[in-house]
C-alpha positions as CSV (number, residue, x, y, z in Angstrom):
1,M,-19.9,-47.7,4.8
2,T,-17.6,-47.3,7.8
3,A,-13.9,-47.3,6.9
4,E,-11.8,-49.9,8.7
5,R,-9.5,-48.2,11.1
6,G,-6.0,-49.2,12.0
7,G,-2.5,-47.9,12.4
8,P,-0.5,-46.5,15.2
9,R,-1.7,-42.8,15.2
10,G,-5.2,-42.5,16.4
11,G,-6.6,-45.0,13.9
12,Q,-4.7,-43.6,10.9
13,P,-4.9,-46.2,8.1
14,T,-1.5,-47.7,7.1
15,I,-0.1,-49.3,4.0
16,R,-0.5,-52.6,5.7
17,D,-4.2,-52.0,6.0
18,I,-4.4,-51.3,2.2
19,A,-2.3,-54.4,1.4
20,R,-4.4,-56.7,3.7
21,R,-7.7,-55.5,2.3
22,A,-6.4,-55.8,-1.3
23,G,-4.9,-59.2,-0.8
24,V,-1.4,-58.1,-1.9
25,S,1.9,-57.3,-0.3
26,T,2.9,-53.9,1.0
27,A,5.6,-53.9,-1.8
28,T,2.8,-54.1,-4.4
29,V,1.0,-51.2,-2.8
30,S,4.2,-49.2,-2.8
31,R,4.7,-50.0,-6.5
32,A,1.1,-49.0,-7.3
33,F,2.0,-45.5,-6.1
34,N,5.6,-45.1,-7.3
35,Q,5.9,-47.6,-10.3
36,P,2.3,-48.1,-11.6
37,D,3.5,-49.6,-14.8
38,R,4.8,-52.6,-12.8
39,V,1.4,-53.4,-11.3
40,K,-1.5,-55.0,-13.2
41,P,-4.2,-52.4,-14.0
42,E,-6.9,-54.3,-12.1
43,T,-4.7,-54.6,-9.0
44,R,-3.8,-50.9,-9.0
45,A,-7.5,-50.0,-9.5
46,R,-8.4,-52.1,-6.4
47,I,-5.6,-50.5,-4.4
48,L,-6.7,-47.0,-5.4
49,D,-10.3,-47.7,-4.5
50,L,-9.2,-48.8,-1.0
51,V,-7.0,-45.6,-0.7
52,R,-10.1,-43.5,-1.3
53,E,-12.3,-45.7,0.9
54,L,-9.9,-45.6,3.9
55,H,-8.8,-42.0,3.2
56,Y,-5.2,-43.2,3.3
57,V,-2.3,-40.7,3.1
58,S,1.2,-42.0,2.6
59,D,3.9,-41.3,5.1
60,G,6.0,-38.9,3.1
61,L,8.7,-38.7,5.8
62,A,9.2,-42.4,5.8
63,A,9.2,-42.5,2.0
64,G,11.8,-39.7,2.0
65,L,14.1,-41.5,4.3
66,V,14.1,-44.4,1.8
67,S,14.4,-42.4,-1.4
68,R,16.4,-39.6,0.2
69,R,13.9,-37.2,-1.5
70,S,11.2,-35.1,0.1
71,R,9.6,-34.1,-3.2
72,T,9.6,-30.6,-2.0
73,L,11.1,-27.4,-3.4
74,G,12.0,-24.4,-1.3
75,L,11.2,-20.9,-2.6
76,I,12.3,-17.6,-1.0
77,I,10.8,-14.4,-2.2
78,P,11.5,-10.9,-0.7
79,T,7.9,-9.9,-0.1
80,V,4.3,-10.9,-0.6
81,M,3.2,-7.2,-0.8
82,N,4.3,-6.8,-4.4
83,S,1.9,-8.7,-6.6
84,I,4.4,-9.4,-9.4
85,Y,6.0,-12.0,-7.1
86,A,2.6,-13.8,-6.9
87,F,2.7,-14.6,-10.6
88,S,6.2,-16.2,-10.4
89,T,5.3,-18.0,-7.1
90,Q,2.1,-19.4,-8.6
91,A,4.0,-20.6,-11.7
92,V,6.5,-22.4,-9.4
93,Q,3.7,-24.0,-7.5
94,K,1.9,-25.2,-10.6
95,A,5.0,-26.7,-12.2
96,A,5.9,-28.4,-9.0
97,Q,2.4,-29.8,-8.4
98,E,2.3,-31.2,-12.0
99,A,5.5,-33.1,-11.2
100,G,4.3,-34.4,-7.8
101,Y,6.2,-31.8,-5.7
102,S,5.2,-29.4,-3.0
103,V,6.6,-25.9,-2.4
104,L,7.6,-24.4,0.9
105,V,7.7,-20.6,0.7
106,G,9.8,-18.2,2.8
107,V,9.7,-14.4,2.8
108,S,13.0,-12.7,3.4
109,E,11.7,-9.1,3.7
110,F,14.7,-8.0,1.6
111,S,17.0,-9.1,4.4
112,P,20.0,-11.2,3.4
113,A,20.4,-12.2,7.1
114,L,16.8,-13.4,7.3
115,E,17.2,-15.2,4.0
116,R,20.2,-17.1,5.4
117,T,18.0,-18.3,8.3
118,L,15.2,-19.3,6.0
119,V,17.7,-21.2,3.7
120,R,18.9,-23.2,6.7
121,R,15.4,-24.0,7.9
122,L,14.4,-25.2,4.4
123,I,17.5,-27.4,4.2
124,E,16.6,-28.8,7.6
125,R,13.2,-29.7,6.1
126,R,15.2,-31.6,3.5
127,V,14.0,-29.7,0.4
128,D,15.2,-31.2,-2.8
129,G,16.0,-27.9,-4.4
130,L,15.9,-24.2,-3.8
131,I,14.7,-21.1,-5.8
132,L,16.2,-17.9,-4.5
133,T,15.5,-14.3,-5.5
134,G,18.1,-11.8,-6.7
135,G,21.9,-11.8,-6.2
136,N,22.2,-10.0,-2.9
137,H,23.0,-12.8,-0.4
138,E,25.0,-13.2,2.8
139,P,28.5,-14.6,2.0
140,D,27.9,-18.0,3.5
141,T,24.3,-18.5,2.3
142,I,25.3,-20.0,-1.1
143,E,28.1,-21.9,0.6
144,T,25.6,-23.5,2.9
145,V,23.4,-24.5,0.0
146,S,26.4,-25.9,-1.9
147,R,27.9,-27.9,1.0
148,N,24.6,-29.6,1.7
149,G,24.3,-30.7,-2.0
150,V,21.1,-28.8,-2.6
151,P,20.6,-27.7,-6.3
152,A,19.6,-24.1,-6.6
153,V,18.7,-21.4,-9.1
154,I,18.3,-17.7,-8.8
155,T,15.4,-15.8,-10.3
156,W,14.7,-12.1,-10.9
157,K,18.4,-11.4,-11.5
158,H,20.3,-12.2,-14.7
159,A,24.1,-12.3,-14.2
160,T,27.0,-14.4,-15.3
161,T,29.0,-13.6,-12.2
162,L,26.8,-15.3,-9.7
163,P,27.8,-18.7,-8.3
164,V,24.4,-20.2,-8.9
165,P,22.6,-20.5,-12.3
166,T,20.0,-17.8,-13.0
167,V,16.6,-18.1,-14.6
168,S,15.6,-14.5,-15.3
169,F,15.5,-11.5,-17.6
170,D,18.1,-8.7,-17.7
171,N,16.8,-5.9,-15.5
172,R,19.2,-3.4,-17.0
173,E,18.2,-4.2,-20.5
174,A,14.5,-4.1,-19.6
175,A,14.8,-0.7,-17.9
176,C,16.8,0.7,-20.7
177,K,13.9,-0.1,-23.1
178,A,11.7,2.2,-21.1
179,V,14.1,5.1,-20.8
180,T,15.3,4.9,-24.4
181,Y,11.6,5.0,-25.5
182,L,11.0,8.2,-23.5
183,I,14.1,9.7,-25.0
184,G,13.0,8.7,-28.4
185,L,9.7,10.6,-27.9
186,G,11.8,13.8,-27.3
187,H,11.9,13.9,-23.5
188,R,15.0,15.2,-21.9
189,R,13.8,15.9,-18.4
190,I,13.1,12.4,-17.1
191,G,12.4,11.4,-13.5
192,L,12.9,8.0,-11.9
193,V,10.9,6.3,-9.1
194,C,12.4,2.9,-8.2
195,G,12.8,0.5,-5.2
196,R,15.4,0.9,-2.6
197,S,18.7,0.0,-4.2
198,D,20.5,-0.5,-0.9
199,V,18.4,-3.7,-0.2
200,N,17.2,-4.6,-3.7
201,D,19.8,-5.3,-6.4
202,R,17.1,-5.4,-9.1
203,A,16.2,-1.8,-8.2
204,L,19.8,-0.9,-8.4
205,D,20.1,-2.5,-11.9
206,R,17.1,-0.5,-13.1
207,R,18.5,2.8,-11.6
208,R,21.9,2.2,-13.2
209,A,20.2,1.5,-16.5
210,Y,18.3,4.8,-16.2
211,E,21.5,6.7,-15.5
212,A,23.5,5.0,-18.2
213,C,20.8,5.6,-20.8
214,L,20.6,9.3,-20.0
215,A,24.4,9.6,-20.1
216,A,24.6,7.7,-23.4
217,H,22.3,10.4,-25.0
218,G,24.1,13.3,-23.5
219,I,21.5,14.0,-20.8
220,A,22.6,15.1,-17.4
221,V,21.3,13.0,-14.5
222,D,19.5,15.3,-12.0
223,P,19.5,13.8,-8.5
224,A,16.4,15.9,-7.7
225,L,14.5,13.7,-10.1
226,I,15.5,10.4,-8.5
227,F,13.4,8.9,-5.8
228,E,13.9,5.5,-4.2
229,R,10.7,4.3,-2.4
230,D,8.9,1.1,-1.3
231,F,6.7,-0.7,-3.7
232,E,3.5,1.0,-2.6
233,M,1.1,3.3,-4.5
234,M,1.4,6.0,-1.8
235,D,5.2,6.0,-2.2
236,G,4.8,6.4,-6.0
237,A,2.3,9.2,-5.5
238,D,4.6,11.0,-3.0
239,A,7.6,10.8,-5.2
240,M,5.7,12.1,-8.2
241,A,4.2,15.0,-6.1
242,R,7.7,16.0,-5.0
243,M,9.0,15.9,-8.6
244,L,6.1,18.0,-9.8
245,A,6.9,20.6,-7.1
246,N,10.4,21.0,-8.6
247,E,11.3,24.3,-10.2
248,R,11.9,22.3,-13.3
249,P,9.5,19.4,-13.2
250,P,10.0,16.4,-15.4
251,T,8.1,15.9,-18.7
252,A,8.3,12.1,-18.3
253,V,8.8,9.7,-15.4
254,F,10.0,6.1,-15.4
255,C,8.5,4.1,-12.5
256,A,10.5,0.9,-12.1
257,N,7.3,-0.8,-10.8
258,D,3.7,-0.7,-11.9
259,I,2.4,-0.1,-8.4
260,Q,4.5,3.0,-8.0
261,A,3.4,4.1,-11.5
262,I,-0.3,3.9,-10.4
263,G,0.5,6.1,-7.5
264,A,2.3,8.5,-9.8
265,L,-0.7,8.7,-12.1
266,A,-2.9,9.5,-9.1
267,A,-0.5,12.4,-8.1
268,C,-0.8,13.8,-11.6
269,R,-4.6,13.7,-11.4
270,A,-4.4,15.4,-8.0
271,A,-2.2,18.2,-9.5
272,G,-4.7,18.7,-12.4
273,L,-2.2,17.5,-15.0
274,S,-2.9,15.6,-18.1
275,V,-1.2,12.3,-18.8
276,P,0.4,12.1,-21.3
277,G,-0.3,15.7,-22.4
278,D,1.6,17.4,-19.5
279,V,3.7,14.4,-18.3
280,S,4.4,10.9,-19.6
281,V,4.5,8.0,-17.2
282,I,5.9,4.5,-17.9
283,G,5.8,1.5,-15.6
284,F,7.6,-1.8,-15.2
285,D,6.1,-5.4,-14.8
286,D,2.9,-5.2,-16.9
287,L,0.5,-6.2,-14.1
288,P,-3.0,-7.1,-15.4
289,I,-4.4,-3.8,-14.0
290,A,-2.1,-1.8,-16.3
291,S,-4.4,-2.3,-19.3
292,Y,-7.5,-1.3,-17.3
293,L,-6.3,2.0,-16.0
294,T,-7.5,5.3,-17.5
295,P,-5.3,6.1,-19.3
296,T,-3.9,2.6,-19.9
297,L,-0.3,2.3,-18.7
298,T,2.7,2.0,-20.9
299,T,5.0,-0.5,-19.2
300,V,7.7,-3.1,-19.6
301,R,6.3,-6.7,-19.6
302,V,8.4,-9.1,-17.6
303,P,8.1,-12.9,-17.9
304,A,7.2,-13.6,-14.2
305,G,5.2,-16.7,-14.9
306,E,7.6,-18.1,-17.4
307,M,10.5,-17.5,-15.1
308,G,8.9,-19.3,-12.2
309,R,7.8,-22.2,-14.4
310,T,11.2,-22.6,-16.1
311,A,13.1,-22.4,-12.7
312,A,10.9,-25.1,-11.1
313,R,11.1,-27.4,-14.1
314,A,14.9,-27.0,-14.4
315,L,15.3,-27.9,-10.7
316,I,13.0,-30.9,-11.0
317,A,14.9,-32.1,-14.1
318,R,18.1,-31.8,-12.1
319,I,16.7,-33.7,-9.1
320,E,15.0,-36.4,-11.1
321,R,17.4,-37.0,-14.0
322,G,20.6,-35.2,-13.1
323,T,20.1,-32.7,-15.9
324,P,22.7,-30.0,-15.4
325,L,21.4,-26.6,-14.4
326,T,22.3,-23.8,-16.8
327,S,21.4,-20.1,-16.8
328,V,18.4,-19.0,-18.9
329,R,17.9,-15.5,-20.1
330,L,14.3,-14.6,-20.8
331,P,13.0,-11.8,-23.0
332,T,11.1,-8.7,-21.9
333,K,8.8,-6.5,-24.0
334,L,7.9,-2.8,-24.0
335,V,4.1,-2.5,-24.1
336,I,3.1,0.9,-25.5
337,R,-0.3,2.2,-24.3
338,E,-1.7,5.6,-23.5
339,T,0.4,7.2,-20.7
340,T,3.3,8.1,-22.9
341,G,3.5,10.7,-25.7
342,V,5.6,13.5,-27.2
């Protein structure tokens, strides 16, 4: 059956085509989409059949001008190269989709200046809410969000001092679990591989937790055992190789990212060392691959999916019902596997 064509843009079907074929007003068609409980079931069924037959797609821009909503959330993450962000992004997308929202994603590349530009572009696209990453922002970024009346939350950074509510776990507390566990096993010569703290405040939190935990147990911090690297396996491997070449190599290493930890394990194998017999390694994130490595990786499990889902649902509740945004602190868990020992 050939669909009837009409409309101003190359035969694109319009709401008037649907209404005419269904024998109802355009207002009734609109209610069938947006207030289905106000339309008789048989009428709505007839309208939906015509929507499928004509391949009708509603004009979201026009609807947004009327409702002042785009039914779109903006999400800015620092990178797509670190797979842990994929879990939180997927959770945001799923929660948004369930509520009838779309998600526009921007990648800041750990640059607050680029993030500021992305925020402006997303606001220009009339997003209804924003999900940001971390607490390191240009001074006027949050001001731009606030002045334009866009509700926002911050993920991956728990802090009471930020001007925007946070939905996250405590990076310091989570990192301290890993370091304290290594100390409890009897290790005193503990190395650190983490992200670049000059562009990543989460990496800075994890480094400070490492240093504070050592100090609290009377263990001197050795700068020769601290390496800030990108979140790549090769960077973790290089950092571990350099530590192992030290005159006093570590007996344990905390990698503040599972990807770096996988590289560190490879460097240990290349050096002919046993894990955990010669050196213990602990990661951070609990990526799915962690439980399939040989040996399996001890790591800190972070609630990436729950964080994304909670952030999206909180924003949508604020947009739809005016529910106030409040900070949410999510738990982490130390997952003990085979890469750590006495």
